[in-house]
DSSP file (Angstrom, degrees, kcal/mol; ACC not computed):
  #  RESIDUE AA STRUCTURE BP1 BP2  ACC     N-H-->O    O-->H-N    N-H-->O    O-->H-N    TCO  KAPPA ALPHA  PHI   PSI    X-CA   Y-CA   Z-CA
    1    1 A V              0   0    0      0, 0.0    30,-2.4     0, 0.0     2,-0.3   0.000 360.0 360.0 360.0 137.9   -1.1  -19.2   -9.4
    2    2 A L  B     -A   30   0A   0     28,-0.2    28,-0.2    78,-0.1    27,-0.1  -0.834 360.0-144.9-148.1 109.7   -2.1  -15.6   -8.5
    3    3 A R        -     0   0    0     26,-2.4    80,-0.0    -2,-0.3     0, 0.0  -0.200  12.8-129.9 -70.6 165.9   -5.8  -14.9   -8.0
    4    4 A D  S    S+     0   0    0      2,-0.1     2,-0.5     1,-0.0    -1,-0.1   0.801  79.9  82.9 -85.0 -31.0   -7.4  -11.6   -9.0
    5    5 A D  S    S-     0   0    0     22,-0.1    24,-0.4    24,-0.1     2,-0.3  -0.646  70.8-138.1 -92.6 125.0   -9.2  -10.7   -5.9
    6    6 A F        -     0   0    0     -2,-0.5    -2,-0.1    22,-0.2    -1,-0.0  -0.559  10.5-141.4 -70.9 134.5   -7.5   -9.0   -3.0
    7    7 A R  S    S+     0   0    0     19,-1.0    -1,-0.2    20,-0.4    -2,-0.0   0.859  95.2   6.4 -67.5 -33.2   -8.6  -10.5    0.3
    8    8 A Q  B    S-B   26   0B   0     18,-2.2    18,-2.7    -3,-0.0    -1,-0.3  -0.774  77.5-159.6-147.7 103.2   -8.5   -7.0    1.8
    9    9 A P        -     0   0    0      0, 0.0    15,-0.1     0, 0.0    16,-0.1  -0.465  37.2 -92.8 -75.3 155.6   -7.9   -4.0   -0.5
   10   10 A P        -     0   0    0      0, 0.0     2,-0.3     0, 0.0    15,-0.1  -0.342  41.1-145.1 -66.3 150.4   -6.6   -0.8    1.1
   11   11 A G        -     0   0    0     13,-0.2    77,-0.1    77,-0.1    13,-0.1  -0.740  29.2 -82.2-111.9 163.4   -9.3    1.7    2.1
   12   12 A D        -     0   0    0     -2,-0.3     2,-0.4    75,-0.1    78,-0.2  -0.339  44.4-159.0 -63.4 144.5   -9.2    5.5    2.0
   13   13 A V  E     -c   90   0C   0     76,-2.7    78,-3.0    -3,-0.0     2,-0.5  -0.992   9.0-166.8-130.3 134.3   -7.5    7.1    5.1
   14   14 A V  E     +c   91   0C   0     -2,-0.4     2,-0.3    76,-0.2    78,-0.2  -0.984  20.6 160.8-121.4 123.8   -8.0   10.7    6.3
   15   15 A V  E     -c   92   0C   0     76,-2.8    78,-2.4    -2,-0.5     2,-0.3  -0.936  39.6-109.8-137.8 160.4   -5.5   12.0    8.9
   16   16 A A    >   -     0   0    0     -2,-0.3     3,-2.3    77,-0.2    48,-0.3  -0.659  53.2 -88.8 -83.6 147.3   -4.3   15.3   10.3
   17   17 A A  T 3  S+     0   0    0     -2,-0.3    48,-0.2     1,-0.3    -1,-0.1  -0.289 117.3  28.4 -54.4 137.5   -0.7   16.3    9.4
   18   18 A G  T 3  S+     0   0    0     46,-2.6    -1,-0.3     1,-0.4    47,-0.1   0.167  97.2 112.0  93.7 -17.9    1.7   14.9   12.0
   19   19 A E  S <  S-     0   0    0     -3,-2.3    45,-2.7    44,-0.2    -1,-0.4  -0.506  74.0-107.1 -82.8 155.8   -0.6   11.9   12.8
   20   20 A P        -     0   0    0      0, 0.0     2,-0.4     0, 0.0    42,-0.2  -0.512  33.3-160.4 -77.3 154.2    0.4    8.4   11.8
   21   21 A A  E     -H   61   0D   0     40,-2.1    40,-3.0    -2,-0.2     2,-0.4  -0.994   6.3-164.9-134.8 143.5   -1.4    6.7    9.0
   22   22 A V  E     -H   60   0D   0     -2,-0.4     2,-0.5    38,-0.2    38,-0.2  -0.988   3.7-167.7-131.3 125.1   -1.7    3.0    8.1
   23   23 A L  E     -H   59   0D   0     36,-2.6    36,-2.9    -2,-0.4     2,-0.4  -0.953  18.3-155.9-106.4 128.1   -2.9    1.6    4.8
   24   24 A E  E     +H   58   0D   0     -2,-0.5     2,-0.3    34,-0.2    34,-0.2  -0.820  15.2 176.2-110.6 145.0   -3.6   -2.1    5.0
   25   25 A C        -     0   0    0     32,-0.8    -2,-0.0    -2,-0.4    11,-0.0  -0.980  16.9-166.6-147.1 130.0   -3.7   -4.7    2.3
   26   26 A V  B     -B    8   0B   0    -18,-2.7   -18,-2.2    -2,-0.3   -19,-1.0  -0.972  31.2-136.7-114.3 115.7   -4.2   -8.5    2.3
   27   27 A P        -     0   0    0      0, 0.0   -20,-0.4     0, 0.0     3,-0.1  -0.072  25.6 -86.5 -70.7 168.3   -3.1   -9.8   -1.2
   28   28 A P        -     0   0    0      0, 0.0   -22,-0.2     0, 0.0     2,-0.1  -0.278  55.6 -90.4 -63.3 158.7   -4.9  -12.3   -3.3
   29   29 A R        +     0   0    0    -24,-0.4   -26,-2.4     4,-0.1     2,-0.3  -0.487  61.3 161.7 -68.1 144.1   -4.1  -16.0   -2.6
   30   30 A G  B     -A    2   0A   0    -28,-0.2   -28,-0.2    -2,-0.1     0, 0.0  -0.990  38.6-104.5-158.2 162.8   -1.2  -17.2   -4.7
   31   31 A H  S    S+     0   0    0    -30,-2.4     2,-0.2    -2,-0.3    47,-0.1  -0.935 114.1  31.0-136.7 114.3    1.4  -19.9   -5.0
   32   32 A P  S    S-     0   0    0      0, 0.0    -1,-0.2     0, 0.0    48,-0.2   0.568 119.4-101.3 -66.5 161.9    4.1  -18.9   -4.2
   33   33 A E        -     0   0    0     -2,-0.2    -2,-0.1     1,-0.1    -4,-0.1  -0.304  45.5-114.5 -53.4 126.7    2.7  -16.5   -1.7
   34   34 A P        -     0   0    0      0, 0.0    44,-0.2     0, 0.0     2,-0.2  -0.317  20.7-132.2 -69.6 148.4    2.8  -13.0   -3.3
   35   35 A S  E     -D   77   0C   0     42,-3.0    42,-2.6    -3,-0.1     2,-0.4  -0.622  22.8-129.2 -91.1 160.4    5.0  -10.3   -2.0
   36   36 A I  E     +D   76   0C   0     -2,-0.2     2,-0.3    40,-0.2    40,-0.2  -0.911  30.7 162.0-117.2 135.7    3.6   -6.8   -1.5
   37   37 A S  E     -D   75   0C   0     38,-2.4    38,-3.3    -2,-0.4     2,-0.3  -0.879  25.5-131.4-135.5 175.4    4.8   -3.5   -2.6
   38   38 A W  E     -D   74   0C   0      7,-0.4     7,-3.1    -2,-0.3     2,-0.4  -0.936   7.3-156.4-130.1 149.6    3.0   -0.1   -2.9
   39   39 A K  E     -DE  73  44C   0     34,-2.5    34,-2.6    -2,-0.3     2,-0.5  -0.981   5.2-158.4-122.4 140.9    2.7    2.6   -5.5
   40   40 A K  E >  S-DE  72  43C   0      3,-3.1     3,-2.1    -2,-0.4    32,-0.2  -0.980  81.9 -16.6-117.5 122.5    1.8    6.2   -4.8
   41   41 A N  T 3  S-     0   0    0     30,-3.5    -1,-0.2    -2,-0.5    31,-0.1   0.867 131.8 -51.6  49.7  39.2    0.4    8.1   -7.7
   42   42 A G  T 3  S+     0   0    0     29,-0.4     2,-0.4     1,-0.2    -1,-0.3   0.400 117.4 109.7  85.0  -2.9    1.7    5.4  -10.0
   43   43 A V  E <  S-E   40   0C   0     -3,-2.1    -3,-3.1     1,-0.0    -1,-0.2  -0.907  75.8-108.7-111.8 132.6    5.3    5.4   -8.6
   44   44 A R  E     -E   39   0C   0     -2,-0.4     2,-0.4    -5,-0.3    -5,-0.3  -0.320  32.7-127.8 -60.7 133.7    6.7    2.6   -6.5
   45   45 A V        -     0   0    0     -7,-3.1     2,-0.4     2,-0.0    -7,-0.4  -0.675  18.2-144.0 -83.8 132.3    7.1    3.5   -2.9
   46   46 A S    >   -     0   0    0     -2,-0.4     3,-1.2     1,-0.1     6,-0.1  -0.817   9.4-151.2 -97.8 134.4   10.6    2.9   -1.5
   47   47 A D  T 3  S+     0   0    0     -2,-0.4    -1,-0.1     1,-0.2     7,-0.1   0.365  89.0  85.1 -85.0   9.9   10.9    1.7    2.1
   48   48 A K  T 3   +     0   0    0      5,-0.1     2,-0.5     3,-0.0    -1,-0.2   0.699  65.3 100.5 -73.0 -19.7   14.3    3.4    2.1
   49   49 A D  S X  S-     0   0    0     -3,-1.2     3,-2.0     1,-0.2    -4,-0.0  -0.555  77.7-141.2 -67.0 119.3   12.2    6.5    2.9
   50   50 A E  T 3  S+     0   0    0     -2,-0.5    -1,-0.2     1,-0.3    -3,-0.0   0.712  94.7  51.2 -66.2 -21.4   12.8    6.8    6.7
   51   51 A H  T 3  S+     0   0    0     10,-0.1    11,-1.9    11,-0.1     2,-0.4   0.405 100.8  74.4 -97.2   8.1    9.2    7.8    7.6
   52   52 A L  E <   -I   61   0D   0     -3,-2.0     2,-0.4     9,-0.2     9,-0.2  -0.942  58.0-173.7-115.1 140.0    7.6    5.0    5.7
   53   53 A T  E     -I   60   0D   0      7,-2.5     7,-3.5    -2,-0.4     2,-0.6  -0.999   8.8-162.5-130.7 133.2    7.5    1.3    6.8
   54   54 A I  E     +I   59   0D   0     -2,-0.4     2,-0.4     5,-0.2     5,-0.2  -0.962  23.9 160.4-113.6 117.6    6.2   -1.6    4.8
   55   55 A R  E >   -I   58   0D   0      3,-2.3     3,-2.2    -2,-0.6    -2,-0.1  -0.953  63.2 -25.5-143.0 119.9    5.5   -4.6    6.9
   56   56 A G  T 3  S-     0   0    0     -2,-0.4   -31,-0.2     1,-0.3     3,-0.1   0.850 127.2 -41.9  51.6  43.7    3.3   -7.6    6.2
   57   57 A G  T 3  S+     0   0    0      1,-0.3   -32,-0.8   -21,-0.1     2,-0.4   0.360 114.7 114.1  89.4  -8.2    1.0   -5.8    3.8
   58   58 A K  E <   -HI  24  55D   0     -3,-2.2    -3,-2.3   -34,-0.2     2,-0.6  -0.811  52.1-155.8 -99.5 138.8    0.8   -2.6    5.8
   59   59 A L  E     -HI  23  54D   0    -36,-2.9   -36,-2.6    -2,-0.4     2,-0.5  -0.960  20.7-168.3-106.9 114.8    2.1    0.7    4.7
   60   60 A M  E     -HI  22  53D   0     -7,-3.5    -7,-2.5    -2,-0.6     2,-0.6  -0.903  15.3-164.7-112.9 131.2    2.8    2.8    7.8
   61   61 A V  E     -HI  21  52D   0    -40,-3.0   -40,-2.1    -2,-0.5     3,-0.3  -0.959   8.1-158.5-111.3 115.5    3.6    6.5    7.8
   62   62 A A  S    S+     0   0    0    -11,-1.9     2,-0.4    -2,-0.6    -1,-0.2   0.930  82.4   4.4 -62.5 -48.3    5.0    7.4   11.2
   63   63 A S  S    S-     0   0    0    -12,-0.3    -1,-0.3   -43,-0.1   -44,-0.2  -0.906  85.5-133.5-142.4 108.4    4.2   11.1   10.9
   64   64 A T        -     0   0    0    -45,-2.7   -46,-2.6    -2,-0.4     2,-0.3  -0.312  17.9-166.2 -71.7 143.9    2.3   12.3    7.9
   65   65 A H    >   -     0   0    0    -48,-0.2     3,-1.9   -47,-0.1     4,-0.5  -0.805  38.7-106.8-115.0 161.6    3.2   15.3    5.8
   66   66 A K  G >  S+     0   0    0     -2,-0.3     3,-1.6     1,-0.3    26,-0.2   0.869 120.6  63.4 -52.9 -36.3    1.1   17.1    3.2
   67   67 A S  G 3  S+     0   0    0      1,-0.3    -1,-0.3    -3,-0.0    -3,-0.0   0.647  90.2  66.0 -69.2 -13.4    3.4   15.5    0.7
   68   68 A D  G <  S+     0   0    0     -3,-1.9    -1,-0.3     2,-0.0    -2,-0.2   0.682  77.9 106.4 -79.0 -16.9    2.3   12.0    1.7
   69   69 A A    <   +     0   0    0     -3,-1.6     2,-0.3    -4,-0.5    22,-0.2  -0.298  49.3  89.7 -62.1 144.8   -1.2   12.6    0.4
   70   70 A G  E    S- F   0  90C   0     20,-1.8    20,-3.1     2,-0.0     2,-0.6  -0.970  78.3 -52.3 159.0-169.8   -2.1   10.9   -2.8
   71   71 A V  E     - F   0  89C   0     -2,-0.3   -30,-3.5    18,-0.2   -29,-0.4  -0.889  49.6-163.4-104.5 122.5   -3.5    7.8   -4.3
   72   72 A Y  E     -DF  40  88C   0     16,-3.6    16,-2.7    -2,-0.6     2,-0.4  -0.843   6.6-168.0-110.7 140.9   -2.0    4.5   -3.2
   73   73 A V  E     -D   39   0C   0    -34,-2.6   -34,-2.5    -2,-0.4     2,-0.4  -0.994  17.5-137.0-128.1 133.2   -2.2    1.1   -4.8
   74   74 A C  E     -D   38   0C   0     -2,-0.4    11,-2.6    12,-0.4     2,-0.5  -0.758  20.4-156.5 -86.8 131.1   -1.2   -2.2   -3.2
   75   75 A V  E     -DG  37  84C   0    -38,-3.3   -38,-2.4    -2,-0.4     2,-0.5  -0.946   5.2-162.3-116.0 120.4    0.8   -4.4   -5.6
   76   76 A A  E     -DG  36  83C   0      7,-2.6     7,-2.4    -2,-0.5     2,-0.4  -0.880  17.1-176.7-100.9 129.6    0.9   -8.2   -5.1
   77   77 A T  E     +DG  35  82C   0    -42,-2.6   -42,-3.0    -2,-0.5     2,-0.3  -0.987  15.8 145.4-132.7 133.1    3.7   -9.9   -7.0
   78   78 A N  E >   - G   0  81C   0      3,-2.5     3,-0.9    -2,-0.4   -45,-0.1  -0.843  66.2 -74.2-144.1-169.8    4.8  -13.5   -7.6
   79   79 A V  T 3  S+     0   0    0      1,-0.3     3,-0.1    -2,-0.3   -77,-0.1   0.758 126.7  58.6 -62.1 -23.6    6.4  -15.5  -10.4
   80   80 A V  T 3  S-     0   0    0      1,-0.2     2,-0.3   -79,-0.2    -1,-0.3   0.845 120.0 -89.4 -74.2 -33.7    3.1  -15.6  -12.3
   81   81 A G  E <   -G   78   0C   0     -3,-0.9    -3,-2.5   -80,-0.1     2,-0.3  -0.994  46.4 -68.4 157.9-156.9    2.8  -11.8  -12.5
   82   82 A E  E     -G   77   0C   0     -2,-0.3     2,-0.4    -5,-0.2    -5,-0.2  -0.976  26.2-158.0-137.5 154.7    1.4   -8.9  -10.5
   83   83 A R  E     -G   76   0C   0     -7,-2.4    -7,-2.6    -2,-0.3     2,-0.4  -0.985  11.5-144.8-128.6 138.0   -2.0   -7.6   -9.5
   84   84 A D  E     -G   75   0C   0     -2,-0.4    -9,-0.2    -9,-0.2   -78,-0.1  -0.842  17.4-134.3-100.2 139.3   -2.8   -4.0   -8.5
   85   85 A S        -     0   0    0    -11,-2.6     3,-0.1    -2,-0.4   -80,-0.0  -0.269  39.7 -79.3 -76.4 172.8   -5.5   -3.4   -5.9
   86   86 A E        -     0   0    0      1,-0.1   -12,-0.4   -13,-0.1    -1,-0.2  -0.468  64.3 -95.7 -62.3 147.8   -8.2   -0.8   -6.2
   87   87 A P        -     0   0    0      0, 0.0     2,-0.4     0, 0.0   -14,-0.2  -0.374  36.9-159.6 -71.4 149.8   -6.7    2.6   -5.4
   88   88 A A  E     - F   0  72C   0    -16,-2.7   -16,-3.6   -77,-0.1     2,-0.5  -0.974  12.1-134.3-125.8 142.6   -7.0    4.1   -1.9
   89   89 A E  E     - F   0  71C   0     -2,-0.4   -76,-2.7   -18,-0.2     2,-0.6  -0.833   6.5-156.4-103.5 134.0   -6.6    7.8   -1.1
   90   90 A L  E     -cF  13  70C   0    -20,-3.1   -20,-1.8    -2,-0.5     2,-0.5  -0.938  14.7-166.7-104.0 118.3   -4.6    9.2    1.7
   91   91 A V  E     -c   14   0C   0    -78,-3.0   -76,-2.8    -2,-0.6     2,-0.5  -0.915   4.0-169.3-108.1 126.8   -5.9   12.6    2.7
   92   92 A V  E      c   15   0C   0     -2,-0.5   -76,-0.2   -78,-0.2   -23,-0.1  -0.967 360.0 360.0-117.9 120.3   -3.7   14.8    4.9
   93   93 A F              0   0    0    -78,-2.4   -77,-0.2    -2,-0.5    -1,-0.1   0.409 360.0 360.0-116.6 360.0   -5.3   17.9    6.3
């Protein structure tokens, strides 16, 4: 089972360059519990990137760069399939 509705979709975030940013996402209810990943501008975000951390539905950027700006989507995945959240914009000024 994987419901359609995200319990908390990510919201737009505006930060100054160098500030930390956090995008939060609570996935839809599912069985098994869905795992979360993120896409930026349609491309899956890798947590191999040292200034990004994905933990428990949060995407954390330690120190934002202009290049972090973009449209982010939270992706909930389990054996049934995957659901994309509404997009959220990260603005870095």
